[in-house]
C-alpha atoms as a printed R data frame, in Angstrom:
    type eleno elety resid chain resno       x       y       z
1   ATOM     1    CA   UNK     A     1 -26.279   5.871  44.236
2   ATOM     2    CA   UNK     A     2 -28.666   8.815  43.614
3   ATOM     3    CA   UNK     A     3 -28.929   9.419  47.335
4   ATOM     4    CA   UNK     A     4 -25.091   9.619  47.623
5   ATOM     5    CA   UNK     A     5 -24.999  12.409  44.624
6   ATOM     6    CA   UNK     A     6 -27.983  14.105  46.116
7   ATOM     7    CA   UNK     A     7 -26.332  14.000  49.482
8   ATOM     8    CA   UNK     A     8 -23.183  15.527  47.906
9   ATOM     9    CA   UNK     A     9 -25.106  17.965  45.876
10  ATOM    10    CA   UNK     A    10 -27.206  19.221  48.572
11  ATOM    11    CA   UNK     A    11 -24.191  20.247  50.805
12  ATOM    12    CA   UNK     A    12 -23.837  24.026  50.320
13  ATOM    13    CA   UNK     A    13 -20.141  24.038  50.553
14  ATOM    14    CA   UNK     A    14 -19.281  25.870  46.914
15  ATOM    15    CA   UNK     A    15 -15.591  24.071  46.834
16  ATOM    16    CA   UNK     A    16 -17.471  20.814  47.324
17  ATOM    17    CA   UNK     A    17 -20.010  21.554  44.514
18  ATOM    18    CA   UNK     A    18 -16.921  22.503  42.233
19  ATOM    19    CA   UNK     A    19 -15.201  19.052  42.697
20  ATOM    20    CA   UNK     A    20 -18.547  17.259  42.171
21  ATOM    21    CA   UNK     A    21 -18.990  19.180  38.690
22  ATOM    22    CA   UNK     A    22 -15.452  17.922  37.724
23  ATOM    23    CA   UNK     A    23 -16.425  14.676  38.766
24  ATOM    24    CA   UNK     A    24 -19.544  14.436  36.883
25  ATOM    25    CA   UNK     A    25 -18.140  16.224  33.987
26  ATOM    26    CA   UNK     A    26 -14.982  13.960  34.174
27  ATOM    27    CA   UNK     A    27 -12.623  16.983  33.424
28  ATOM    28    CA   UNK     A    28 -14.464  17.926  30.331
29  ATOM    29    CA   UNK     A    29 -16.439  20.970  32.124
30  ATOM    30    CA   UNK     A    30 -13.927  23.732  30.876
31  ATOM    31    CA   UNK     A    31 -12.592  24.406  27.624
32  ATOM    32    CA   UNK     A    32  -8.922  23.380  27.642
33  ATOM    33    CA   UNK     A    33  -6.214  23.703  24.846
34  ATOM    34    CA   UNK     A    34  -4.865  20.559  23.520
35  ATOM    35    CA   UNK     A    35  -1.554  21.886  23.033
36  ATOM    36    CA   UNK     A    36   0.761  24.212  25.025
37  ATOM    37    CA   UNK     A    37   0.808  27.779  23.854
38  ATOM    38    CA   UNK     A    38   4.007  29.773  23.827
39  ATOM    39    CA   UNK     A    39   2.781  33.227  24.962
40  ATOM    40    CA   UNK     A    40   5.868  34.983  23.429
41  ATOM    41    CA   UNK     A    41   4.995  33.601  19.890
42  ATOM    42    CA   UNK     A    42   1.225  33.696  20.222
43  ATOM    43    CA   UNK     A    43  -0.391  36.597  17.927
44  ATOM    44    CA   UNK     A    44   3.031  37.902  16.759
45  ATOM    45    CA   UNK     A    45   4.450  38.048  13.116
46  ATOM    46    CA   UNK     A    46   7.147  35.304  14.329
47  ATOM    47    CA   UNK     A    47   4.518  33.071  15.355
48  ATOM    48    CA   UNK     A    48   2.844  33.297  12.188
49  ATOM    49    CA   UNK     A    49   5.984  32.466   9.923
50  ATOM    50    CA   UNK     A    50   6.401  29.425  12.392
51  ATOM    51    CA   UNK     A    51   2.943  28.292  11.898
52  ATOM    52    CA   UNK     A    52   3.314  28.515   8.140
53  ATOM    53    CA   UNK     A    53   6.422  26.771   8.220
54  ATOM    54    CA   UNK     A    54   4.896  23.853  10.212
55  ATOM    55    CA   UNK     A    55   1.819  23.994   7.517
56  ATOM    56    CA   UNK     A    56   4.538  23.428   4.543
57  ATOM    57    CA   UNK     A    57   6.142  20.610   6.257
58  ATOM    58    CA   UNK     A    58   2.839  18.918   7.080
59  ATOM    59    CA   UNK     A    59   1.932  19.386   3.175
60  ATOM    60    CA   UNK     A    60   5.202  17.863   2.456
61  ATOM    61    CA   UNK     A    61   4.827  14.958   4.754
62  ATOM    62    CA   UNK     A    62   1.127  14.292   3.295
63  ATOM    63    CA   UNK     A    63   2.544  14.358  -0.506
64  ATOM    64    CA   UNK     A    64   5.449  11.942   0.436
65  ATOM    65    CA   UNK     A    65   2.902   9.710   2.061
66  ATOM    66    CA   UNK     A    66   0.748   9.773  -1.134
67  ATOM    67    CA   UNK     A    67   3.546   8.984  -3.218
68  ATOM    68    CA   UNK     A    68   4.816   6.405  -1.222
69  ATOM    69    CA   UNK     A    69   0.798   4.670  -1.241
70  ATOM    70    CA   UNK     A    70   1.026   5.205  -5.221
71  ATOM    71    CA   UNK     A    71   4.436   3.270  -5.382
72  ATOM    72    CA   UNK     A    72   2.926   0.591  -3.119
73  ATOM    73    CA   UNK     A    73  -0.166   0.175  -5.252
74  ATOM    74    CA   UNK     A    74   1.770   0.260  -8.608
75  ATOM    75    CA   UNK     A    75   4.317  -2.308  -7.276
76  ATOM    76    CA   UNK     A    76   1.261  -4.813  -6.271
77  ATOM    77    CA   UNK     A    77  -0.043  -4.027  -9.621
78  ATOM    78    CA   UNK     A    78   3.231  -5.239 -10.951
79  ATOM    79    CA   UNK     A    79   3.201  -8.152  -8.718
80  ATOM    80    CA   UNK     A    80  -0.405  -9.173  -9.936
81  ATOM    81    CA   UNK     A    81   0.672  -8.922 -13.577
82  ATOM    82    CA   UNK     A    82   3.594 -11.026 -13.040
83  ATOM    83    CA   UNK     A    83   1.547 -13.410 -11.026
84  ATOM    84    CA   UNK     A    84  -0.955 -13.741 -14.172
85  ATOM    85    CA   UNK     A    85   2.016 -13.875 -16.706
86  ATOM    86    CA   UNK     A    86   3.658 -16.717 -14.665
87  ATOM    87    CA   UNK     A    87   0.251 -18.675 -14.306
88  ATOM    88    CA   UNK     A    88  -0.500 -18.064 -18.187
89  ATOM    89    CA   UNK     A    89   2.770 -19.807 -18.654
90  ATOM    90    CA   UNK     A    90   2.007 -22.511 -16.299
91  ATOM    91    CA   UNK     A    91  -1.292 -23.098 -17.909
92  ATOM    92    CA   UNK     A    92   0.176 -23.215 -21.189
93  ATOM    93    CA   UNK     A    93   2.626 -25.882 -19.972
94  ATOM    94    CA   UNK     A    94   0.039 -27.884 -18.455
95  ATOM    95    CA   UNK     A    95  -1.948 -27.528 -21.426
96  ATOM    96    CA   UNK     A    96   0.756 -28.920 -23.648
97  ATOM    97    CA   UNK     A    97   1.375 -31.681 -21.222
98  ATOM    98    CA   UNK     A    98  -2.157 -32.655 -21.303
99  ATOM    99    CA   UNK     A    99  -2.286 -32.954 -25.128
100 ATOM   100    CA   UNK     A   100   0.677 -34.998 -24.771
101 ATOM   101    CA   UNK     A   101  -0.761 -37.293 -22.480
102 ATOM   102    CA   UNK     A   102  -3.657 -37.628 -24.597
103 ATOM   103    CA   UNK     A   103  -2.174 -38.119 -27.683
104 ATOM   104    CA   UNK     A   104   0.218 -41.092 -26.056
105 ATOM   105    CA   UNK     A   105  -2.853 -42.664 -24.839
106 ATOM   106    CA   UNK     A   106  -4.280 -42.643 -28.282
107 ATOM   107    CA   UNK     A   107  -1.162 -44.208 -29.909
108 ATOM   108    CA   UNK     A   108  -1.196 -46.683 -27.318
109 ATOM   109    CA   UNK     A   109  -4.833 -47.780 -27.946
110 ATOM   110    CA   UNK     A   110  -4.260 -47.663 -31.785
111 ATOM   111    CA   UNK     A   111  -1.120 -50.015 -31.042
112 ATOM   112    CA   UNK     A   112  -2.847 -52.348 -28.869
113 ATOM   113    CA   UNK     A   113  -5.741 -52.624 -31.331
114 ATOM   114    CA   UNK     A   114  -3.545 -53.444 -34.275
115 ATOM   115    CA   UNK     A   115  -1.694 -56.017 -32.334
116 ATOM   116    CA   UNK     A   116  -4.900 -57.559 -31.331
117 ATOM   117    CA   UNK     A   117  -6.095 -57.769 -35.034
118 ATOM   118    CA   UNK     A   118  -2.669 -59.316 -36.095
119 ATOM   119    CA   UNK     A   119  -2.389 -61.817 -33.369
120 ATOM   120    CA   UNK     A   120  -6.048 -62.730 -33.314
121 ATOM   121    CA   UNK     A   121  -6.516 -62.785 -36.827
122 ATOM   122    CA   UNK     A   122  -9.945 -64.346 -38.264
123 ATOM   123    CA   UNK     A   123 -11.620 -66.468 -35.997
124 ATOM   124    CA   UNK     A   124 -12.724 -69.788 -37.577
125 ATOM   125    CA   UNK     A   125 -15.954 -71.505 -36.900
């Protein structure tokens, strides 16, 4: 591969060298504009006005995106608060049912203990 590049470079053809430079640089050798330039507007007052208007539109768009983002975060905060509120009420309900279950179990044990005393009575020896 190196020999190939050396052979290509050693040729004294300027056009070939320019093509080789473009290949090696991958098209990045020269400074290129990223956007097309309208020569009629470039450097004129009308062009400056259009540039300012475009800047204002960009700023408005950025502000709208920020507001939308804030709304999303506030909506997610509302969802989290509602989820906490719902889980808290569910926890309260489950706590109440647990207390009822314990009370019912203790009542059942008491009733069974009383019945066993009444039925069994004293043991005679």
